[in-house]
C-alpha positions as CSV (number, residue, x, y, z in Angstrom):
1,M,22.9,-11.6,16.4
2,G,22.8,-15.4,17.1
3,C,21.2,-16.3,13.8
4,A,24.0,-15.9,11.3
5,A,22.3,-18.4,8.9
6,C,19.3,-16.2,8.6
7,F,21.1,-12.9,8.3
8,P,24.7,-13.5,7.2
9,A,25.6,-9.8,7.1
10,L,24.2,-9.3,10.6
11,G,26.0,-12.4,11.8
12,S,29.3,-11.2,10.4
13,L,28.9,-7.8,12.1
14,G,28.0,-9.5,15.4
15,A,31.1,-11.8,15.1
16,A,33.3,-8.8,14.3
17,I,32.2,-7.0,17.5
18,G,32.6,-10.1,19.6
19,L,29.1,-11.6,19.7
20,G,30.2,-14.8,17.8
21,F,29.6,-16.8,21.0
22,L,25.8,-16.4,20.6
23,V,25.8,-18.9,17.7
24,Q,25.7,-21.8,20.2
25,Y,22.4,-20.4,21.5
26,E,20.7,-20.0,18.1
27,G,18.3,-22.9,18.7
28,M,17.3,-21.6,22.0
29,L,16.8,-18.1,20.6
30,I,14.5,-19.4,17.8
31,R,12.7,-22.0,19.9
32,Y,12.0,-20.1,23.1
33,L,12.9,-16.4,23.0
34,L,11.3,-15.5,19.7
35,P,7.9,-17.0,20.6
36,L,8.2,-15.5,24.1
37,F,8.7,-12.0,22.7
38,A,6.0,-12.5,20.1
39,M,3.6,-13.5,22.8
40,I,4.5,-10.4,24.8
41,A,3.9,-8.3,21.8
42,L,0.6,-10.0,21.1
43,L,-0.7,-9.4,24.6
44,A,0.5,-5.8,24.6
45,N,-1.3,-5.1,21.3
46,V,-4.5,-6.8,22.4
47,F,-4.4,-4.8,25.7
48,A,-3.7,-1.5,23.9
49,G,-6.4,-2.3,21.3
50,F,-9.1,-2.8,23.9
51,R,-7.9,0.2,25.9
52,H,-7.8,2.7,23.0
53,R,-10.5,1.1,20.9
54,H,-8.6,1.3,17.6
55,W,-9.7,-2.0,16.1
56,G,-7.9,-1.7,12.8
57,R,-4.7,-0.8,14.5
58,M,-5.1,-3.7,16.9
59,A,-5.7,-6.1,14.0
60,L,-2.5,-5.0,12.4
61,G,-0.6,-5.2,15.7
62,V,-1.9,-8.7,16.4
63,T,-1.3,-10.1,12.9
64,G,2.6,-9.8,13.1
65,P,3.0,-11.7,16.4
66,V,0.4,-14.3,15.3
67,L,2.5,-14.9,12.1
68,V,5.7,-15.2,14.1
69,L,4.1,-17.6,16.6
70,A,2.6,-19.8,13.7
71,A,6.0,-19.9,12.1
72,A,7.8,-20.9,15.3
73,L,5.2,-23.6,16.0
74,L,5.4,-25.0,12.5
75,M,9.2,-24.9,12.6
76,V,9.5,-26.6,16.0
77,S,6.7,-29.1,15.5
78,F,7.2,-30.2,11.9
79,G,10.5,-28.8,10.9
80,W,8.9,-27.0,8.0
81,P,10.7,-24.0,6.4
82,T,8.6,-21.0,7.6
83,E,10.4,-18.0,6.2
84,W,7.2,-17.1,4.3
85,L,5.5,-16.6,7.7
86,L,8.3,-15.5,9.9
87,Y,9.8,-12.6,7.9
88,P,6.5,-10.9,7.0
89,G,5.5,-11.3,10.7
90,L,8.7,-9.7,11.9
91,A,8.4,-6.9,9.4
92,L,4.8,-6.2,10.4
93,M,5.8,-6.1,14.0
94,F,8.5,-3.6,13.2
95,V,6.2,-1.4,11.1
96,V,3.5,-1.3,13.8
97,A,6.0,-0.5,16.5
98,I,7.4,2.4,14.5
99,W,3.8,3.6,13.8
100,D,3.1,3.4,17.5
101,L,6.2,5.5,18.2
102,L,5.4,8.1,15.6
103,A,1.7,8.4,16.3
104,P,0.6,7.0,19.7
105,P,-3.0,5.9,19.8
106,S,-4.1,8.5,22.4
107,K,-2.7,11.4,20.4
108,W,-4.1,10.0,17.1
109,R,-7.5,9.7,18.7
110,R,-7.6,13.3,20.0
111,A,-6.5,14.7,16.6
112,S,-9.2,12.8,14.7
113,A,-12.1,13.5,17.2
């Protein structure tokens, strides 16, 4: 909700419900929290991949956070526009998370075995 420049409709909705004060923290959200959450997702996907031994699923789960971390690194270090990395990474993280909710690896493995 703090990134009104990236998502104007979401920023307008956030301001309408009283979250406009988050705009002052936009830099912190992009610079620190987004990479932190991407790193947590990366570690969780690697752990789950080794635990369940679904290598294709792990590769998809790891690709999203790696794209987000690369985008954050390029954005902070060089100031490059990184929408071409950030948005596909976020979308892939979202899709893999929904996939994990709808078909958890342990249930999927039992059904295919």
